C-alpha positions in Angstrom: 86.2 103.6 83.5 84.0 101.9 86.1 86.0 100.0 88.6 85.8 96.2 88.3 85.3 93.9 91.2 86.6 91.0 89.3 88.8 90.5 86.3 89.9 87.4 84.5 93.4 86.7 85.7 94.2 83.7 83.3 95.6 84.0 79.8 92.2 83.9 78.1 90.4 86.0 75.6 87.0 87.6 75.1 85.2 87.6 71.8 85.2 91.1 70.5 83.4 90.7 67.2 80.7 88.3 65.9 82.6 88.2 62.6 85.3 85.5 62.8 87.7 87.5 60.6 87.4 90.7 62.5 87.8 88.8 65.8 90.9 87.1 64.5 92.4 90.4 63.4 91.9 91.9 66.9 94.5 89.4 68.2 98.2 90.2 67.7 101.2 88.1 68.6 103.6 90.1 70.7 106.4 89.8 68.1 104.5 91.5 65.4 105.6 95.1 66.4 109.2 93.9 66.3 108.9 92.8 62.6 107.1 96.0 61.7 109.1 98.6 63.5 112.7 97.4 63.8 113.3 98.0 60.0 112.2 101.6 60.0 114.0 102.3 63.3 117.2 100.9 61.8 116.6 103.0 58.6 116.0 106.3 60.4 119.0 105.5 62.7 121.1 105.1 59.6 119.8 108.4 58.2 120.4 110.1 61.5 124.0 108.9 61.9 125.3 108.7 58.4 123.1 110.9 56.1 122.3 114.0 58.3 124.8 116.7 57.4 126.8 117.7 60.6 126.8 121.4 59.4 122.9 121.3 59.5 122.4 119.2 62.7 125.3 118.7 65.1 125.8 115.4 67.0 124.4 117.0 70.2 121.5 118.4 68.2 120.7 114.9 66.9 120.8 113.5 70.5 118.6 116.3 71.6 116.1 115.6 68.8 116.1 111.9 69.7 115.3 112.7 73.3 112.5 115.1 72.0 111.0 112.1 70.1 111.1 109.9 73.2 109.6 112.7 75.2 106.8 113.1 72.7 106.0 109.4 72.8 105.8 109.4 76.6 103.4 112.4 76.6 101.3 110.8 73.8 101.3 107.4 75.7 100.0 109.1 78.8 97.5 111.3 77.1 95.9 108.6 75.0 95.7 106.2 78.0 94.1 108.8 80.3 91.8 110.8 78.0 90.9 108.3 75.3 91.2 104.8 76.7 89.8 105.8 80.1 87.1 108.2 78.8 83.9 107.8 80.8 81.5 107.2 78.0 77.7 107.5 78.5 76.4 106.5 75.1 76.2 102.9 73.9 78.5 103.7 71.0 81.0 105.3 73.3 80.9 102.3 75.7 81.4 99.9 72.8 84.4 102.0 71.6 85.8 102.0 75.1 85.5 98.2 75.4 87.1 97.6 72.0 89.9 100.1 72.5 90.9 99.3 76.1 88.1 98.0 78.3 88.7 94.4 77.1 92.3 94.7 78.4 91.1 95.6 81.9 88.6 92.7 81.8 91.2 90.3 80.5 94.6 91.8 81.5 96.5 88.6 81.0 95.2 87.9 77.4 98.6 87.5 75.6 96.9 88.1 72.2 95.8 91.6 73.1 98.8 93.2 74.9 100.4 95.0 72.0 98.9 97.5 69.7 97.4 96.0 66.5 98.9 97.1 63.2 95.5 98.5 62.1 96.0 101.2 64.9 99.8 101.5 65.1 100.6 101.8 61.4 98.2 104.8 60.7 99.6 106.5 63.8 103.2 105.9 62.7 102.4 107.5 59.3 100.5 110.4 60.9 103.5 111.2 63.2 106.0 110.8 60.3 104.2 113.6 58.5 103.8 115.6 61.7 107.5 115.5 62.5 108.4 116.3 58.9 106.0 119.3 58.9 107.3 120.6 62.2 111.0 119.9 61.9 111.6 119.6 58.2 113.0 116.6 56.2 116.5 116.8 57.7 115.8 117.2 61.4 112.8 114.9 61.6 114.8 111.6 61.4 116.4 111.6 64.9 113.1 112.8 66.5 111.0 110.3 64.6 113.4 107.4 65.5 113.1 108.4 69.2 109.4 108.3 68.9 109.3 104.9 67.3 111.8 103.5 69.8 109.7 104.8 72.6 106.6 103.1 71.2 108.4 99.8 70.6 109.8 99.8 74.2 106.3 100.5 75.4 104.7 97.6 73.5 107.4 95.1 74.4 107.5 96.2 78.1 103.7 96.1 78.3 103.7 92.4 77.2 106.6 91.6 79.6 105.0 93.3 82.6 101.9 91.0 82.2 103.8 87.8 81.6 107.3 88.1 83.1 108.8 89.0 86.4 112.3 90.3 85.7 114.2 91.5 88.8 115.7 94.8 87.4 114.7 97.9 89.4 113.2 99.7 86.4 111.1 96.6 85.4 109.8 96.1 89.0 108.9 99.8 89.2 106.9 99.9 86.1 105.3 96.5 86.8 104.1 97.7 90.3 102.8 101.0 88.8 100.9 99.2 86.1 99.5 96.4 88.3 98.3 99.0 90.8 96.5 100.7 87.8 94.9 97.4 86.9 94.0 96.0 90.4 93.9 99.0 92.8 92.4 101.9 90.9 92.1 102.2 87.1 91.5 106.0 87.4 95.1 106.6 88.4 98.5 105.5 87.1 98.1 106.2 83.4 101.8 106.4 82.6 103.5 103.2 81.7 107.2 103.5 80.5 107.5 106.4 82.9 105.3 107.8 85.7 106.6 111.3 85.1 103.3 112.6 83.7 101.4 111.0 86.6 103.5 113.1 88.9 103.1 116.2 86.8 99.3 115.9 86.5 98.8 114.4 90.0 97.4 111.1 88.8 99.8 108.8 90.7 98.0 106.3 92.9 97.7 107.3 96.5 100.3 105.6 98.7 98.9 102.7 100.7 98.8 103.4 104.5 101.2 101.2 106.5 99.7 98.3 108.4 100.4 100.0 111.7 98.6 103.2 110.6 95.6 101.1 109.4 95.4 99.4 112.8 95.6 102.7 114.6 92.8 104.1 112.5 90.6 101.0 112.9 
């Protein structure tokens, strides 16, 4: 992504499509993922807790699979953000795709209508990962892993909206807010993790630490 010298810091939107219907569908209220994903999360939690035979998957095994699902989400979140959303496209089609998928968010980071994933993207991905978890783990073991993945996604979407529009004082929230705001306003080619910066540490894409004021003066 080319670095921007100016972004729109007010809660305002850009027009993404000439067609009014398509443009309206590109906007999503932040509560929509809650309505869509809390029911399946509750269902797969029920399956995990009450319908998974303990002789097939122990309680510790279910907890481990849940963590595996969360882990999978965090890696997916990082990979998509870094390699797809921030792909340096050269063709006009590629640049258009980049703008539609993520560039608009960097131009209008406070746009409250485009801070959560639209259902047209999240639902096909949810279905894809449902079949992927089922194919890899089987129908019995997939439930705890899949519910971990869905919960990771929902925490991401809700936290992403909150980071742009709230300023809660908890240590975790302040940490992810600083990390994400640095990605937006210091250097968009670093800091691709959101719910966790673990993959930025692993792949050395954390933003460089700012020099202290005394160091800056000494180097002036």
